[in-house]
N, C-alpha and C positions, 0 to 999 in steps of 0.2 A: 797443096802443102798441109791443109788441115787433115786430110785422110791419113797422112803419114803420122801425124801427131796422134790421131785417134787410134790408129793400129798400134802404135807403140805403147800407148797407155793401156790398151787392151791386153797386149802381150805381157806388159809389166805387172798388171793386176791379176791376170789369170795363169801365166806361166806357159801359155801357148799362143801361137799366132792365129789370127782369124783372117779369112779371105772370102770374097763372094763366090758362090757357086752359080747355079742358074738363077737369074733375077729378071722377073718380068717388070720392066720399067714402068708399065702402065698402072702397076698396083701401088697403093699407099697404104700404110698401117697407121691408124689413129690410136695412138697408145701414149702412156706416160713413158717417154723415151728414157728417162732416168732409171725407173724401175725395171724396164725391159733390159736395158744395158747391164744393170747390176745382176739381174737374173742370168743373163748369158754369161757374164764374167764368172759368176759363181758356179755355173755348170762346167764351163770350160776349165776353171781351176781344179774342179773335182776330177774332170777327165785326165787333166795333166798330172795331177798328184797321184791318182789311184791307178790310172791305166797307162801312164807315160805318153799320152796323146800330145803331139806337137803342133797339130794344125786342126782347127775346126773350120768348117765353111757354113755359111748362111745361104739358104736357098728360099727364095720367095716366089711362090707360084700360085696360080688360080686353082682352087679345088672346090667343086660343088658350089660354084657361085660366089666363093669368098676367097680372101687371101689366105695363104698357108705359109707360115714361117717355119722352116726346119732348120735345126742345128745338126750338121752332118760331120762325122769323123770316121777314120778307119781305125780298126782295132778290135780287141776282144769284145764278145757279146756281153751285155750286162744282164744280171738277174732281175727279175720282177721286183724282188724285195729291195735291190739297190735302187732302182728307179723310184719306187714309192718312198724309200727313205730320203733320196735327194729332193723329191717334190715337197716333202713335208719338213725338210731341214730348215732350221731357223737361221736367218741372217739379220744383220743390223738394219734397221729402217732409217731412211734419210732424215725423217723428222724427229727421230729419237723417241717415238711414242711406243716402241716395243718391237718385237722381232716380226719379221716378214718371211713367209714361206713362198715357194714357187706358186703354190695354190693361191696365196694371197694376191700375188701379182696378176695372175689370171683373173681372179675374181674381180679385182679393181678395174682391170681393163674391160671386162664384160659389163660392169655396172656403169662405169664412167662413159663409155662410148656406145652403149646400147647394142653391142654386138654379141657374138657367141664365140667364146674362147674356150679352148680345151688345152690340157697339158698332159 
């Protein structure tokens, strides 16, 4: 039941549906789940609004000894400038202390969990 609620919230917030793709059940991500979810909703919303993407998929797989989370969609290719702009785009921060970018989410995950994150 909770999965349906979470999926509906994601769809309402982003404008598109989310579904799992390939998921390695043996892998776990140690992250600030709130910030990660906000980042995924932000990206899915941009994809829905600017590229009319209706479905995004999340893929979790092992890559070079680490877990790798991919956001996957079908549609037109994005320019490098668009990707950089979205990574640096400011969104509201949960604590209200200032704007948060995709780079901020990745940096916080790397520092807090002692891992290596890229975006």
